[in-house]
N, C-alpha and C positions, 0 to 999 in steps of 0.2 A: 703542775709543780708551783708551788707557791712560795713566794719571795716576802721577807718580812717589810711591812710598809713603815719604813721610819717617819717619824715626825720632824720635818725640816722646820727648825724655828729661823733657821739661817738661809736667806735664799743662795748665798753664796757656796755655803757646804752643798747645797742641793744641787746646784750648777757645776760642781767640781765632781760629783758622781754620775754626770750624764755623757752618753756617748753622743748623742744629738739632742738639741734643744730646738724646737720646731714653734715659731712664734706665728700664730694665726692672724692675719691682717685682712681687713674687709674693707678697708678704704676710710673706716671711721675712726673717731678718736679713742673708743675703748681698746679697740687692739693695739694701736699705737702705744697709748701709756702702758699697757702690760708688756709691751715690745721694750719699753724704755728701761722698765723695771727687771726683766730678765736679761737685756743685754747688759746693763749695768752690774749684775750678779756674774753673768758669764766673764765680763772684764776682769770684774775683781778676783775671778776664781782662774783666772789665766786659760779660758777655754772659749773664747770668743769665736776662735776658728772652727767650733762645732754649732754653731747657730746658723739655722735657715729660717727661711720665710717662706709661708705657703700662703695662697689665696685661692678660696672655692669658688668658681664664678658660677652666677646664676644664668650667664648666656643672656637671651635677650630681655630678661627680667631684672637684670642689673640696672643700675643708674648709667644711663651711656653719658660719653662728653657732649657738653652741650656750651655753644656759644651764644652769649648775650652782649650785647652793645660794643659787640667787637672785641669782646673776651673771652679767650676759651677755658672751659673749667674742665679738668680731668673726669674721665669716666673712675666708676669704683676700682676697676683692675688698675687703672693707670695709677690711681692713689694709694694702691696697697704695694704697688711696684715702687713707688717714690717713697712710701713710708719705710721700705725695707732698707732703700739707700741711705734715709736720714739715720735709720738704725746703725748702719755701719755695716750691712750685710752685702757682701758683693752681687750682682745681678745674678752671676750664674748658679748663687744658693737660694734664688726665690723661685719657686716652683709655683704655677697657677694650674689649679685642677677643674676638671669640670666632669660631671656623669656624662656617660656615654652607655650604648647599647649595641648588641650586635643585629644588623639587619643587613640580610642576605649576605651573610658572611663577611660583612665589613663592619668595622667601630664607627658609628655616627654618634655627634653630640645628643643628649638626652636632657631638654631640659624643662624646668616646672611647667611651662605653658603646652608643653607638648603632653605632660603628664595630666594635667588638668584637661585638655582637651579630650583626652582619650577617656578618662574615667567620665568627662560628662559632667563635672562638679568641683568645688574648689574640695580640696583633699582634709582639712581640717574643722568641720562643723564650727564655722564662726572665729577660729583660731588663724589669723595669717601670719603663721610664722615661719617665713620662708628663710630665714638668718639663722634657723637653728637646725640641729637633727642633721636627716640625710640629705638634705641641700647642701649644707655648709660644712658644719664640725665635723660629721663623720666622713665626708668626702677628702678631708685634709688626711685621715688614715691612709687613704690612697698614697700618698707621697712618702709614708714610711717604708714599704714593701720594697722600692728599690733600695734605700738606704740599709736595710737589713740584709740584703743580699751583699752589697758592697763590703758592709762592716763585718759578716760572718766569718769572712776569710782572716781578717786578724784580730778577732775577738774570741775568747774561750766564755763559753757562757751567755745567757741572754743579753740581749743589748737592751741597755736602759735610756728611755726617752723621757724627754720633758714634752709634753703638750700644754703650750702656752695660749691662754683664751681669755680675751679682754672681757669681762662678763660684770655690767654694773647691777647691783643689788636694787637699784631703784626700779629695774624692767619688770621685776615679778615676783612674787612670792617664792617660786622655785629658785630663783638666782638667789636671792636673800637669804635663804636657807642652805644653800650648797656649801659643802664644804671646802676650804680655800686648796687643801691638797687633798687629792684622790685618786686611786691608783684604779686604771681602767681597762689594761690588759696586763696579764700575768700567765706567760708559757714558757716554753723551752728556747724559743726564739728570740721574744721581748717583752720588756717590761715597760710598761707606759705610764708615767704619772701625770694629772694633769692638774 
């Protein structure tokens, strides 16, 4: 099923059409800036209660909390949760996701270090992009499924999601050439625009 992909010139108009707006937070400045823009649009559209935040943890590969000269600096996960609060999103609408897999009938964390160890090699031939793709941005899709189940009961037709990412064009040619709006999912259950 294909739904028309509108060109949203106005972020407020875009926000008003979404059942959920999910802001990806890594603990860095790019996600926070994108979150500020998205939250501003959601407030102006009167849908700030539809905004959730998500952090895809890398487990032991993620920047831990450190104490230097008696000053404690938060971990990436803690920063993401703090950024969510700064945006005005209540703690119960901040989700942290992490890869897992089944081992002996039980779900256990599956992190990048385990993946590298089992493979016996770094996964991307000279490109250590652990902050993207299957270890980060795609993990946030996991957070959408419970949302879809909860909202399906009260909504006819597919659920409309916004997946908000803070991506700096200066980081790569791919990011520089990436469309500002793009549809990543379009089926009978959900439509996700990034």
